[in-house]
mmCIF entry with sequence, helices, sheets and N, C-alpha, C, O atoms, coordinates in Angstrom:
data_MODEL
# 
_entry.id   MODEL 
# 
_entity.id                         1 
_entity.type                       polymer 
_entity.pdbx_number_of_molecules   1 
# 
_entity_poly.entity_id                      1 
_entity_poly.type                           'polypeptide(L)' 
_entity_poly.nstd_linkage                   no 
_entity_poly.nstd_monomer                   no 
_entity_poly.pdbx_seq_one_letter_code       MNYKKYIWIGNKISEKDMERLYRLKQETGKPITMIVAEAIGAYLLRRSGFTIKERS 
_entity_poly.pdbx_seq_one_letter_code_can   MNYKKYIWIGNKISEKDMERLYRLKQETGKPITMIVAEAIGAYLLRRSGFTIKERS 
_entity_poly.pdbx_strand_id                 A 
# 
loop_
_entity_poly_seq.entity_id 
_entity_poly_seq.num 
_entity_poly_seq.mon_id 
_entity_poly_seq.hetero 
1 1  MET n 
1 2  ASN n 
1 3  TYR n 
1 4  LYS n 
1 5  LYS n 
1 6  TYR n 
1 7  ILE n 
1 8  TRP n 
1 9  ILE n 
1 10 GLY n 
1 11 ASN n 
1 12 LYS n 
1 13 ILE n 
1 14 SER n 
1 15 GLU n 
1 16 LYS n 
1 17 ASP n 
1 18 MET n 
1 19 GLU n 
1 20 ARG n 
1 21 LEU n 
1 22 TYR n 
1 23 ARG n 
1 24 LEU n 
1 25 LYS n 
1 26 GLN n 
1 27 GLU n 
1 28 THR n 
1 29 GLY n 
1 30 LYS n 
1 31 PRO n 
1 32 ILE n 
1 33 THR n 
1 34 MET n 
1 35 ILE n 
1 36 VAL n 
1 37 ALA n 
1 38 GLU n 
1 39 ALA n 
1 40 ILE n 
1 41 GLY n 
1 42 ALA n 
1 43 TYR n 
1 44 LEU n 
1 45 LEU n 
1 46 ARG n 
1 47 ARG n 
1 48 SER n 
1 49 GLY n 
1 50 PHE n 
1 51 THR n 
1 52 ILE n 
1 53 LYS n 
1 54 GLU n 
1 55 ARG n 
1 56 SER n 
# 
_struct_asym.id          A 
_struct_asym.entity_id   1 
# 
loop_
_struct_conf.conf_type_id 
_struct_conf.id 
_struct_conf.pdbx_PDB_helix_id 
_struct_conf.beg_label_comp_id 
_struct_conf.beg_label_asym_id 
_struct_conf.beg_label_seq_id 
_struct_conf.pdbx_beg_PDB_ins_code 
_struct_conf.end_label_comp_id 
_struct_conf.end_label_asym_id 
_struct_conf.end_label_seq_id 
_struct_conf.pdbx_end_PDB_ins_code 
_struct_conf.beg_auth_comp_id 
_struct_conf.beg_auth_asym_id 
_struct_conf.beg_auth_seq_id 
_struct_conf.end_auth_comp_id 
_struct_conf.end_auth_asym_id 
_struct_conf.end_auth_seq_id 
_struct_conf.pdbx_PDB_helix_class 
_struct_conf.details 
_struct_conf.pdbx_PDB_helix_length 
HELX_P HELX_P1 AA1 ILE A 9  ? LYS A 12 ? ILE A 9  LYS A 12 5 ? 4  
HELX_P HELX_P2 AA2 GLU A 15 ? THR A 28 ? GLU A 15 THR A 28 1 ? 14 
HELX_P HELX_P3 AA3 ILE A 32 ? ARG A 47 ? ILE A 32 ARG A 47 1 ? 16 
# 
_struct_conf_type.id          HELX_P 
_struct_conf_type.criteria    ? 
_struct_conf_type.reference   ? 
# 
loop_
_atom_site.group_PDB 
_atom_site.id 
_atom_site.type_symbol 
_atom_site.label_atom_id 
_atom_site.label_alt_id 
_atom_site.label_comp_id 
_atom_site.label_asym_id 
_atom_site.label_entity_id 
_atom_site.label_seq_id 
_atom_site.pdbx_PDB_ins_code 
_atom_site.Cartn_x 
_atom_site.Cartn_y 
_atom_site.Cartn_z 
_atom_site.occupancy 
_atom_site.B_iso_or_equiv 
_atom_site.pdbx_formal_charge 
_atom_site.auth_seq_id 
_atom_site.auth_comp_id 
_atom_site.auth_asym_id 
_atom_site.auth_atom_id 
_atom_site.pdbx_PDB_model_num 
ATOM 1   N N  . MET A 1 1  ? 74.892 24.617 21.766 1.00 0.00 ? 1  MET A N  1 
ATOM 2   C CA . MET A 1 1  ? 75.517 25.812 21.322 1.00 0.00 ? 1  MET A CA 1 
ATOM 3   C C  . MET A 1 1  ? 76.790 25.968 22.190 1.00 0.00 ? 1  MET A C  1 
ATOM 4   O O  . MET A 1 1  ? 76.759 25.815 23.411 1.00 0.00 ? 1  MET A O  1 
ATOM 5   N N  . ASN A 1 2  ? 77.912 26.280 21.498 1.00 0.00 ? 2  ASN A N  1 
ATOM 6   C CA . ASN A 1 2  ? 79.169 26.458 22.218 1.00 0.00 ? 2  ASN A CA 1 
ATOM 7   C C  . ASN A 1 2  ? 79.415 27.913 22.384 1.00 0.00 ? 2  ASN A C  1 
ATOM 8   O O  . ASN A 1 2  ? 79.260 28.696 21.447 1.00 0.00 ? 2  ASN A O  1 
ATOM 9   N N  . TYR A 1 3  ? 79.815 28.297 23.619 1.00 0.00 ? 3  TYR A N  1 
ATOM 10  C CA . TYR A 1 3  ? 80.172 29.643 23.954 1.00 0.00 ? 3  TYR A CA 1 
ATOM 11  C C  . TYR A 1 3  ? 81.628 29.729 24.231 1.00 0.00 ? 3  TYR A C  1 
ATOM 12  O O  . TYR A 1 3  ? 82.240 28.822 24.796 1.00 0.00 ? 3  TYR A O  1 
ATOM 13  N N  . LYS A 1 4  ? 82.178 30.848 23.818 1.00 0.00 ? 4  LYS A N  1 
ATOM 14  C CA . LYS A 1 4  ? 83.609 31.148 24.099 1.00 0.00 ? 4  LYS A CA 1 
ATOM 15  C C  . LYS A 1 4  ? 83.761 31.295 25.621 1.00 0.00 ? 4  LYS A C  1 
ATOM 16  O O  . LYS A 1 4  ? 82.869 31.803 26.300 1.00 0.00 ? 4  LYS A O  1 
ATOM 17  N N  . LYS A 1 5  ? 84.855 30.862 26.113 1.00 0.00 ? 5  LYS A N  1 
ATOM 18  C CA . LYS A 1 5  ? 85.118 31.064 27.528 1.00 0.00 ? 5  LYS A CA 1 
ATOM 19  C C  . LYS A 1 5  ? 85.805 32.411 27.749 1.00 0.00 ? 5  LYS A C  1 
ATOM 20  O O  . LYS A 1 5  ? 86.816 32.728 27.122 1.00 0.00 ? 5  LYS A O  1 
ATOM 21  N N  . TYR A 1 6  ? 85.241 33.167 28.633 1.00 0.00 ? 6  TYR A N  1 
ATOM 22  C CA . TYR A 1 6  ? 85.742 34.516 28.928 1.00 0.00 ? 6  TYR A CA 1 
ATOM 23  C C  . TYR A 1 6  ? 86.264 34.581 30.358 1.00 0.00 ? 6  TYR A C  1 
ATOM 24  O O  . TYR A 1 6  ? 85.856 33.831 31.246 1.00 0.00 ? 6  TYR A O  1 
ATOM 25  N N  . ILE A 1 7  ? 87.184 35.514 30.527 1.00 0.00 ? 7  ILE A N  1 
ATOM 26  C CA . ILE A 1 7  ? 87.652 35.796 31.892 1.00 0.00 ? 7  ILE A CA 1 
ATOM 27  C C  . ILE A 1 7  ? 86.468 36.327 32.741 1.00 0.00 ? 7  ILE A C  1 
ATOM 28  O O  . ILE A 1 7  ? 85.673 37.139 32.268 1.00 0.00 ? 7  ILE A O  1 
ATOM 29  N N  . TRP A 1 8  ? 86.371 35.863 33.976 1.00 0.00 ? 8  TRP A N  1 
ATOM 30  C CA . TRP A 1 8  ? 85.228 36.252 34.817 1.00 0.00 ? 8  TRP A CA 1 
ATOM 31  C C  . TRP A 1 8  ? 85.000 37.763 34.777 1.00 0.00 ? 8  TRP A C  1 
ATOM 32  O O  . TRP A 1 8  ? 85.904 38.550 35.060 1.00 0.00 ? 8  TRP A O  1 
ATOM 33  N N  . ILE A 1 9  ? 83.833 38.133 34.438 1.00 0.00 ? 9  ILE A N  1 
ATOM 34  C CA . ILE A 1 9  ? 83.438 39.559 34.348 1.00 0.00 ? 9  ILE A CA 1 
ATOM 35  C C  . ILE A 1 9  ? 83.666 40.321 35.629 1.00 0.00 ? 9  ILE A C  1 
ATOM 36  O O  . ILE A 1 9  ? 83.928 41.523 35.612 1.00 0.00 ? 9  ILE A O  1 
ATOM 37  N N  . GLY A 1 10 ? 83.568 39.622 36.736 1.00 0.00 ? 10 GLY A N  1 
ATOM 38  C CA . GLY A 1 10 ? 83.740 40.304 38.006 1.00 0.00 ? 10 GLY A CA 1 
ATOM 39  C C  . GLY A 1 10 ? 85.106 40.975 38.225 1.00 0.00 ? 10 GLY A C  1 
ATOM 40  O O  . GLY A 1 10 ? 85.276 41.880 39.041 1.00 0.00 ? 10 GLY A O  1 
ATOM 41  N N  . ASN A 1 11 ? 86.004 40.497 37.487 1.00 0.00 ? 11 ASN A N  1 
ATOM 42  C CA . ASN A 1 11 ? 87.363 41.142 37.475 1.00 0.00 ? 11 ASN A CA 1 
ATOM 43  C C  . ASN A 1 11 ? 87.298 42.557 36.970 1.00 0.00 ? 11 ASN A C  1 
ATOM 44  O O  . ASN A 1 11 ? 88.208 43.330 37.272 1.00 0.00 ? 11 ASN A O  1 
ATOM 45  N N  . LYS A 1 12 ? 86.327 42.942 36.250 1.00 0.00 ? 12 LYS A N  1 
ATOM 46  C CA . LYS A 1 12 ? 86.211 44.246 35.651 1.00 0.00 ? 12 LYS A CA 1 
ATOM 47  C C  . LYS A 1 12 ? 85.349 45.212 36.429 1.00 0.00 ? 12 LYS A C  1 
ATOM 48  O O  . LYS A 1 12 ? 85.238 46.383 36.067 1.00 0.00 ? 12 LYS A O  1 
ATOM 49  N N  . ILE A 1 13 ? 84.709 44.706 37.549 1.00 0.00 ? 13 ILE A N  1 
ATOM 50  C CA . ILE A 1 13 ? 83.851 45.555 38.363 1.00 0.00 ? 13 ILE A CA 1 
ATOM 51  C C  . ILE A 1 13 ? 84.671 46.262 39.437 1.00 0.00 ? 13 ILE A C  1 
ATOM 52  O O  . ILE A 1 13 ? 85.402 45.631 40.201 1.00 0.00 ? 13 ILE A O  1 
ATOM 53  N N  . SER A 1 14 ? 84.535 47.572 39.478 1.00 0.00 ? 14 SER A N  1 
ATOM 54  C CA . SER A 1 14 ? 85.266 48.362 40.451 1.00 0.00 ? 14 SER A CA 1 
ATOM 55  C C  . SER A 1 14 ? 84.790 48.063 41.923 1.00 0.00 ? 14 SER A C  1 
ATOM 56  O O  . SER A 1 14 ? 83.684 47.586 42.177 1.00 0.00 ? 14 SER A O  1 
ATOM 57  N N  . GLU A 1 15 ? 85.686 48.372 42.814 1.00 0.00 ? 15 GLU A N  1 
ATOM 58  C CA . GLU A 1 15 ? 85.352 48.164 44.256 1.00 0.00 ? 15 GLU A CA 1 
ATOM 59  C C  . GLU A 1 15 ? 84.150 49.020 44.639 1.00 0.00 ? 15 GLU A C  1 
ATOM 60  O O  . GLU A 1 15 ? 83.297 48.577 45.408 1.00 0.00 ? 15 GLU A O  1 
ATOM 61  N N  . LYS A 1 16 ? 84.075 50.227 44.118 1.00 0.00 ? 16 LYS A N  1 
ATOM 62  C CA . LYS A 1 16 ? 82.945 51.126 44.417 1.00 0.00 ? 16 LYS A CA 1 
ATOM 63  C C  . LYS A 1 16 ? 81.661 50.529 43.889 1.00 0.00 ? 16 LYS A C  1 
ATOM 64  O O  . LYS A 1 16 ? 80.660 50.558 44.605 1.00 0.00 ? 16 LYS A O  1 
ATOM 65  N N  . ASP A 1 17 ? 81.622 49.983 42.670 1.00 0.00 ? 17 ASP A N  1 
ATOM 66  C CA . ASP A 1 17 ? 80.469 49.377 42.144 1.00 0.00 ? 17 ASP A CA 1 
ATOM 67  C C  . ASP A 1 17 ? 80.091 48.124 42.940 1.00 0.00 ? 17 ASP A C  1 
ATOM 68  O O  . ASP A 1 17 ? 78.910 47.887 43.191 1.00 0.00 ? 17 ASP A O  1 
ATOM 69  N N  . MET A 1 18 ? 81.081 47.322 43.337 1.00 0.00 ? 18 MET A N  1 
ATOM 70  C CA . MET A 1 18 ? 80.769 46.149 44.169 1.00 0.00 ? 18 MET A CA 1 
ATOM 71  C C  . MET A 1 18 ? 80.146 46.564 45.501 1.00 0.00 ? 18 MET A C  1 
ATOM 72  O O  . MET A 1 18 ? 79.286 45.849 46.016 1.00 0.00 ? 18 MET A O  1 
ATOM 73  N N  . GLU A 1 19 ? 80.542 47.663 46.053 1.00 0.00 ? 19 GLU A N  1 
ATOM 74  C CA . GLU A 1 19 ? 79.934 48.139 47.316 1.00 0.00 ? 19 GLU A CA 1 
ATOM 75  C C  . GLU A 1 19 ? 78.498 48.481 47.042 1.00 0.00 ? 19 GLU A C  1 
ATOM 76  O O  . GLU A 1 19 ? 77.629 48.151 47.849 1.00 0.00 ? 19 GLU A O  1 
ATOM 77  N N  . ARG A 1 20 ? 78.209 49.138 45.919 1.00 0.00 ? 20 ARG A N  1 
ATOM 78  C CA . ARG A 1 20 ? 76.853 49.514 45.545 1.00 0.00 ? 20 ARG A CA 1 
ATOM 79  C C  . ARG A 1 20 ? 76.031 48.284 45.283 1.00 0.00 ? 20 ARG A C  1 
ATOM 80  O O  . ARG A 1 20 ? 74.866 48.242 45.679 1.00 0.00 ? 20 ARG A O  1 
ATOM 81  N N  . LEU A 1 21 ? 76.583 47.272 44.629 1.00 0.00 ? 21 LEU A N  1 
ATOM 82  C CA . LEU A 1 21 ? 75.851 46.042 44.408 1.00 0.00 ? 21 LEU A CA 1 
ATOM 83  C C  . LEU A 1 21 ? 75.530 45.398 45.732 1.00 0.00 ? 21 LEU A C  1 
ATOM 84  O O  . LEU A 1 21 ? 74.424 44.893 45.924 1.00 0.00 ? 21 LEU A O  1 
ATOM 85  N N  . TYR A 1 22 ? 76.500 45.405 46.671 1.00 0.00 ? 22 TYR A N  1 
ATOM 86  C CA . TYR A 1 22 ? 76.229 44.739 47.981 1.00 0.00 ? 22 TYR A CA 1 
ATOM 87  C C  . TYR A 1 22 ? 75.074 45.452 48.726 1.00 0.00 ? 22 TYR A C  1 
ATOM 88  O O  . TYR A 1 22 ? 74.208 44.798 49.307 1.00 0.00 ? 22 TYR A O  1 
ATOM 89  N N  . ARG A 1 23 ? 75.077 46.829 48.700 1.00 0.00 ? 23 ARG A N  1 
ATOM 90  C CA . ARG A 1 23 ? 74.009 47.517 49.321 1.00 0.00 ? 23 ARG A CA 1 
ATOM 91  C C  . ARG A 1 23 ? 72.655 47.242 48.671 1.00 0.00 ? 23 ARG A C  1 
ATOM 92  O O  . ARG A 1 23 ? 71.649 47.138 49.373 1.00 0.00 ? 23 ARG A O  1 
ATOM 93  N N  . LEU A 1 24 ? 72.611 47.122 47.348 1.00 0.00 ? 24 LEU A N  1 
ATOM 94  C CA . LEU A 1 24 ? 71.468 46.788 46.641 1.00 0.00 ? 24 LEU A CA 1 
ATOM 95  C C  . LEU A 1 24 ? 70.976 45.362 47.015 1.00 0.00 ? 24 LEU A C  1 
ATOM 96  O O  . LEU A 1 24 ? 69.781 45.110 47.168 1.00 0.00 ? 24 LEU A O  1 
ATOM 97  N N  . LYS A 1 25 ? 71.887 44.518 47.143 1.00 0.00 ? 25 LYS A N  1 
ATOM 98  C CA . LYS A 1 25 ? 71.593 43.112 47.605 1.00 0.00 ? 25 LYS A CA 1 
ATOM 99  C C  . LYS A 1 25 ? 70.921 43.101 48.946 1.00 0.00 ? 25 LYS A C  1 
ATOM 100 O O  . LYS A 1 25 ? 69.962 42.358 49.159 1.00 0.00 ? 25 LYS A O  1 
ATOM 101 N N  . GLN A 1 26 ? 71.425 43.944 49.890 1.00 0.00 ? 26 GLN A N  1 
ATOM 102 C CA . GLN A 1 26 ? 70.874 44.040 51.237 1.00 0.00 ? 26 GLN A CA 1 
ATOM 103 C C  . GLN A 1 26 ? 69.502 44.575 51.203 1.00 0.00 ? 26 GLN A C  1 
ATOM 104 O O  . GLN A 1 26 ? 68.626 44.119 51.938 1.00 0.00 ? 26 GLN A O  1 
ATOM 105 N N  . GLU A 1 27 ? 69.286 45.569 50.334 1.00 0.00 ? 27 GLU A N  1 
ATOM 106 C CA . GLU A 1 27 ? 67.976 46.286 50.221 1.00 0.00 ? 27 GLU A CA 1 
ATOM 107 C C  . GLU A 1 27 ? 66.900 45.400 49.618 1.00 0.00 ? 27 GLU A C  1 
ATOM 108 O O  . GLU A 1 27 ? 65.750 45.397 50.055 1.00 0.00 ? 27 GLU A O  1 
ATOM 109 N N  . THR A 1 28 ? 67.313 44.633 48.584 1.00 0.00 ? 28 THR A N  1 
ATOM 110 C CA . THR A 1 28 ? 66.315 43.844 47.781 1.00 0.00 ? 28 THR A CA 1 
ATOM 111 C C  . THR A 1 28 ? 66.184 42.385 48.257 1.00 0.00 ? 28 THR A C  1 
ATOM 112 O O  . THR A 1 28 ? 65.149 41.746 48.069 1.00 0.00 ? 28 THR A O  1 
ATOM 113 N N  . GLY A 1 29 ? 67.273 41.874 48.884 1.00 0.00 ? 29 GLY A N  1 
ATOM 114 C CA . GLY A 1 29 ? 67.260 40.486 49.249 1.00 0.00 ? 29 GLY A CA 1 
ATOM 115 C C  . GLY A 1 29 ? 67.592 39.532 48.069 1.00 0.00 ? 29 GLY A C  1 
ATOM 116 O O  . GLY A 1 29 ? 67.530 38.308 48.190 1.00 0.00 ? 29 GLY A O  1 
ATOM 117 N N  . LYS A 1 30 ? 67.938 40.143 46.955 1.00 0.00 ? 30 LYS A N  1 
ATOM 118 C CA . LYS A 1 30 ? 68.321 39.357 45.744 1.00 0.00 ? 30 LYS A CA 1 
ATOM 119 C C  . LYS A 1 30 ? 69.816 39.073 45.769 1.00 0.00 ? 30 LYS A C  1 
ATOM 120 O O  . LYS A 1 30 ? 70.602 39.902 46.226 1.00 0.00 ? 30 LYS A O  1 
ATOM 121 N N  . PRO A 1 31 ? 70.208 37.898 45.277 1.00 0.00 ? 31 PRO A N  1 
ATOM 122 C CA . PRO A 1 31 ? 71.650 37.671 45.146 1.00 0.00 ? 31 PRO A CA 1 
ATOM 123 C C  . PRO A 1 31 ? 72.253 38.624 44.164 1.00 0.00 ? 31 PRO A C  1 
ATOM 124 O O  . PRO A 1 31 ? 71.583 39.105 43.250 1.00 0.00 ? 31 PRO A O  1 
ATOM 125 N N  . ILE A 1 32 ? 73.567 38.907 44.358 1.00 0.00 ? 32 ILE A N  1 
ATOM 126 C CA . ILE A 1 32 ? 74.253 39.820 43.365 1.00 0.00 ? 32 ILE A CA 1 
ATOM 127 C C  . ILE A 1 32 ? 74.222 39.244 41.991 1.00 0.00 ? 32 ILE A C  1 
ATOM 128 O O  . ILE A 1 32 ? 74.077 39.995 41.027 1.00 0.00 ? 32 ILE A O  1 
ATOM 129 N N  . THR A 1 33 ? 74.352 37.927 41.839 1.00 0.00 ? 33 THR A N  1 
ATOM 130 C CA . THR A 1 33 ? 74.375 37.376 40.517 1.00 0.00 ? 33 THR A CA 1 
ATOM 131 C C  . THR A 1 33 ? 72.985 37.603 39.776 1.00 0.00 ? 33 THR A C  1 
ATOM 132 O O  . THR A 1 33 ? 72.951 37.735 38.553 1.00 0.00 ? 33 THR A O  1 
ATOM 133 N N  . MET A 1 34 ? 71.883 37.642 40.537 1.00 0.00 ? 34 MET A N  1 
ATOM 134 C CA . MET A 1 34 ? 70.572 37.919 39.892 1.00 0.00 ? 34 MET A CA 1 
ATOM 135 C C  . MET A 1 34 ? 70.525 39.416 39.548 1.00 0.00 ? 34 MET A C  1 
ATOM 136 O O  . MET A 1 34 ? 69.993 39.784 38.500 1.00 0.00 ? 34 MET A O  1 
ATOM 137 N N  . ILE A 1 35 ? 71.061 40.263 40.395 1.00 0.00 ? 35 ILE A N  1 
ATOM 138 C CA . ILE A 1 35 ? 71.043 41.728 40.039 1.00 0.00 ? 35 ILE A CA 1 
ATOM 139 C C  . ILE A 1 35 ? 71.887 41.980 38.760 1.00 0.00 ? 35 ILE A C  1 
ATOM 140 O O  . ILE A 1 35 ? 71.481 42.721 37.865 1.00 0.00 ? 35 ILE A O  1 
ATOM 141 N N  . VAL A 1 36 ? 73.049 41.349 38.714 1.00 0.00 ? 36 VAL A N  1 
ATOM 142 C CA . VAL A 1 36 ? 73.901 41.511 37.521 1.00 0.00 ? 36 VAL A CA 1 
ATOM 143 C C  . VAL A 1 36 ? 73.208 40.954 36.312 1.00 0.00 ? 36 VAL A C  1 
ATOM 144 O O  . VAL A 1 36 ? 73.240 41.593 35.260 1.00 0.00 ? 36 VAL A O  1 
ATOM 145 N N  . ALA A 1 37 ? 72.549 39.740 36.399 1.00 0.00 ? 37 ALA A N  1 
ATOM 146 C CA . ALA A 1 37 ? 71.806 39.107 35.287 1.00 0.00 ? 37 ALA A CA 1 
ATOM 147 C C  . ALA A 1 37 ? 70.738 40.093 34.789 1.00 0.00 ? 37 ALA A C  1 
ATOM 148 O O  . ALA A 1 37 ? 70.569 40.264 33.582 1.00 0.00 ? 37 ALA A O  1 
ATOM 149 N N  . GLU A 1 38 ? 70.014 40.745 35.724 1.00 0.00 ? 38 GLU A N  1 
ATOM 150 C CA . GLU A 1 38 ? 68.938 41.654 35.338 1.00 0.00 ? 38 GLU A CA 1 
ATOM 151 C C  . GLU A 1 38 ? 69.537 42.874 34.609 1.00 0.00 ? 38 GLU A C  1 
ATOM 152 O O  . GLU A 1 38 ? 68.975 43.363 33.629 1.00 0.00 ? 38 GLU A O  1 
ATOM 153 N N  . ALA A 1 39 ? 70.628 43.327 35.085 1.00 0.00 ? 39 ALA A N  1 
ATOM 154 C CA . ALA A 1 39 ? 71.332 44.460 34.497 1.00 0.00 ? 39 ALA A CA 1 
ATOM 155 C C  . ALA A 1 39 ? 71.783 44.183 33.056 1.00 0.00 ? 39 ALA A C  1 
ATOM 156 O O  . ALA A 1 39 ? 71.623 45.001 32.150 1.00 0.00 ? 39 ALA A O  1 
ATOM 157 N N  . ILE A 1 40 ? 72.345 43.007 32.902 1.00 0.00 ? 40 ILE A N  1 
ATOM 158 C CA . ILE A 1 40 ? 72.760 42.562 31.560 1.00 0.00 ? 40 ILE A CA 1 
ATOM 159 C C  . ILE A 1 40 ? 71.602 42.446 30.635 1.00 0.00 ? 40 ILE A C  1 
ATOM 160 O O  . ILE A 1 40 ? 71.670 42.902 29.494 1.00 0.00 ? 40 ILE A O  1 
ATOM 161 N N  . GLY A 1 41 ? 70.498 41.825 31.110 1.00 0.00 ? 41 GLY A N  1 
ATOM 162 C CA . GLY A 1 41 ? 69.305 41.723 30.247 1.00 0.00 ? 41 GLY A CA 1 
ATOM 163 C C  . GLY A 1 41 ? 68.771 43.024 29.860 1.00 0.00 ? 41 GLY A C  1 
ATOM 164 O O  . GLY A 1 41 ? 68.345 43.197 28.718 1.00 0.00 ? 41 GLY A O  1 
ATOM 165 N N  . ALA A 1 42 ? 68.766 44.007 30.791 1.00 0.00 ? 42 ALA A N  1 
ATOM 166 C CA . ALA A 1 42 ? 68.266 45.341 30.473 1.00 0.00 ? 42 ALA A CA 1 
ATOM 167 C C  . ALA A 1 42 ? 69.180 46.084 29.467 1.00 0.00 ? 42 ALA A C  1 
ATOM 168 O O  . ALA A 1 42 ? 68.710 46.812 28.592 1.00 0.00 ? 42 ALA A O  1 
ATOM 169 N N  . TYR A 1 43 ? 70.470 45.875 29.623 1.00 0.00 ? 43 TYR A N  1 
ATOM 170 C CA . TYR A 1 43 ? 71.434 46.475 28.718 1.00 0.00 ? 43 TYR A CA 1 
ATOM 171 C C  . TYR A 1 43 ? 71.265 45.938 27.287 1.00 0.00 ? 43 TYR A C  1 
ATOM 172 O O  . TYR A 1 43 ? 71.262 46.678 26.303 1.00 0.00 ? 43 TYR A O  1 
ATOM 173 N N  . LEU A 1 44 ? 71.121 44.578 27.233 1.00 0.00 ? 44 LEU A N  1 
ATOM 174 C CA . LEU A 1 44 ? 70.988 43.969 25.906 1.00 0.00 ? 44 LEU A CA 1 
ATOM 175 C C  . LEU A 1 44 ? 69.722 44.380 25.213 1.00 0.00 ? 44 LEU A C  1 
ATOM 176 O O  . LEU A 1 44 ? 69.689 44.561 23.996 1.00 0.00 ? 44 LEU A O  1 
ATOM 177 N N  . LEU A 1 45 ? 68.638 44.532 26.027 1.00 0.00 ? 45 LEU A N  1 
ATOM 178 C CA . LEU A 1 45 ? 67.324 45.031 25.397 1.00 0.00 ? 45 LEU A CA 1 
ATOM 179 C C  . LEU A 1 45 ? 67.551 46.441 24.885 1.00 0.00 ? 45 LEU A C  1 
ATOM 180 O O  . LEU A 1 45 ? 67.175 46.755 23.756 1.00 0.00 ? 45 LEU A O  1 
ATOM 181 N N  . ARG A 1 46 ? 68.155 47.288 25.687 1.00 0.00 ? 46 ARG A N  1 
ATOM 182 C CA . ARG A 1 46 ? 68.350 48.659 25.272 1.00 0.00 ? 46 ARG A CA 1 
ATOM 183 C C  . ARG A 1 46 ? 69.234 48.750 24.020 1.00 0.00 ? 46 ARG A C  1 
ATOM 184 O O  . ARG A 1 46 ? 69.001 49.583 23.144 1.00 0.00 ? 46 ARG A O  1 
ATOM 185 N N  . ARG A 1 47 ? 70.259 47.874 23.949 1.00 0.00 ? 47 ARG A N  1 
ATOM 186 C CA . ARG A 1 47 ? 71.162 47.920 22.757 1.00 0.00 ? 47 ARG A CA 1 
ATOM 187 C C  . ARG A 1 47 ? 70.429 47.433 21.550 1.00 0.00 ? 47 ARG A C  1 
ATOM 188 O O  . ARG A 1 47 ? 70.789 47.817 20.437 1.00 0.00 ? 47 ARG A O  1 
ATOM 189 N N  . SER A 1 48 ? 69.398 46.592 21.700 1.00 0.00 ? 48 SER A N  1 
ATOM 190 C CA . SER A 1 48 ? 68.696 46.072 20.521 1.00 0.00 ? 48 SER A CA 1 
ATOM 191 C C  . SER A 1 48 ? 67.527 46.989 20.121 1.00 0.00 ? 48 SER A C  1 
ATOM 192 O O  . SER A 1 48 ? 66.763 46.659 19.214 1.00 0.00 ? 48 SER A O  1 
ATOM 193 N N  . GLY A 1 49 ? 67.388 48.153 20.809 1.00 0.00 ? 49 GLY A N  1 
ATOM 194 C CA . GLY A 1 49 ? 66.411 49.122 20.447 1.00 0.00 ? 49 GLY A CA 1 
ATOM 195 C C  . GLY A 1 49 ? 65.094 49.084 21.143 1.00 0.00 ? 49 GLY A C  1 
ATOM 196 O O  . GLY A 1 49 ? 64.189 49.857 20.832 1.00 0.00 ? 49 GLY A O  1 
ATOM 197 N N  . PHE A 1 50 ? 64.982 48.191 22.083 1.00 0.00 ? 50 PHE A N  1 
ATOM 198 C CA . PHE A 1 50 ? 63.718 48.091 22.851 1.00 0.00 ? 50 PHE A CA 1 
ATOM 199 C C  . PHE A 1 50 ? 63.846 49.070 24.018 1.00 0.00 ? 50 PHE A C  1 
ATOM 200 O O  . PHE A 1 50 ? 64.953 49.368 24.468 1.00 0.00 ? 50 PHE A O  1 
ATOM 201 N N  . THR A 1 51 ? 62.709 49.565 24.505 1.00 0.00 ? 51 THR A N  1 
ATOM 202 C CA . THR A 1 51 ? 62.700 50.403 25.644 1.00 0.00 ? 51 THR A CA 1 
ATOM 203 C C  . THR A 1 51 ? 62.257 49.603 26.864 1.00 0.00 ? 51 THR A C  1 
ATOM 204 O O  . THR A 1 51 ? 61.519 48.627 26.730 1.00 0.00 ? 51 THR A O  1 
ATOM 205 N N  . ILE A 1 52 ? 62.692 50.000 28.027 1.00 0.00 ? 52 ILE A N  1 
ATOM 206 C CA . ILE A 1 52 ? 62.352 49.251 29.230 1.00 0.00 ? 52 ILE A CA 1 
ATOM 207 C C  . ILE A 1 52 ? 61.513 50.142 30.069 1.00 0.00 ? 52 ILE A C  1 
ATOM 208 O O  . ILE A 1 52 ? 61.924 51.244 30.433 1.00 0.00 ? 52 ILE A O  1 
ATOM 209 N N  . LYS A 1 53 ? 60.309 49.664 30.388 1.00 0.00 ? 53 LYS A N  1 
ATOM 210 C CA . LYS A 1 53 ? 59.386 50.487 31.252 1.00 0.00 ? 53 LYS A CA 1 
ATOM 211 C C  . LYS A 1 53 ? 59.518 49.988 32.674 1.00 0.00 ? 53 LYS A C  1 
ATOM 212 O O  . LYS A 1 53 ? 59.647 48.789 32.922 1.00 0.00 ? 53 LYS A O  1 
ATOM 213 N N  . GLU A 1 54 ? 59.484 50.938 33.615 1.00 0.00 ? 54 GLU A N  1 
ATOM 214 C CA . GLU A 1 54 ? 59.602 50.569 35.022 1.00 0.00 ? 54 GLU A CA 1 
ATOM 215 C C  . GLU A 1 54 ? 58.225 50.037 35.445 1.00 0.00 ? 54 GLU A C  1 
ATOM 216 O O  . GLU A 1 54 ? 57.181 50.483 34.969 1.00 0.00 ? 54 GLU A O  1 
ATOM 217 N N  . ARG A 1 55 ? 58.276 49.078 36.346 1.00 0.00 ? 55 ARG A N  1 
ATOM 218 C CA . ARG A 1 55 ? 57.029 48.540 36.881 1.00 0.00 ? 55 ARG A CA 1 
ATOM 219 C C  . ARG A 1 55 ? 56.603 49.472 37.974 1.00 0.00 ? 55 ARG A C  1 
ATOM 220 O O  . ARG A 1 55 ? 57.430 49.994 38.720 1.00 0.00 ? 55 ARG A O  1 
ATOM 221 N N  . SER A 1 56 ? 55.211 49.699 38.078 1.00 0.00 ? 56 SER A N  1 
ATOM 222 C CA . SER A 1 56 ? 54.686 50.582 39.092 1.00 0.00 ? 56 SER A CA 1 
ATOM 223 C C  . SER A 1 56 ? 54.214 49.774 40.257 1.00 0.00 ? 56 SER A C  1 
ATOM 224 O O  . SER A 1 56 ? 53.727 50.333 41.239 1.00 0.00 ? 56 SER A O  1 
# 
């Protein structure tokens, strides 16, 4: 499958959001790329009409 090449998404993330991502990285021990990937996955699920339930 061929994907279009896009300008790096990080260029669109504000400094404030990057600070929040960094704090979340410190709290969870997850790399920022994994946090962003999870956020994108959740966004795409929500856009397709699925609901996301929090794990207890």
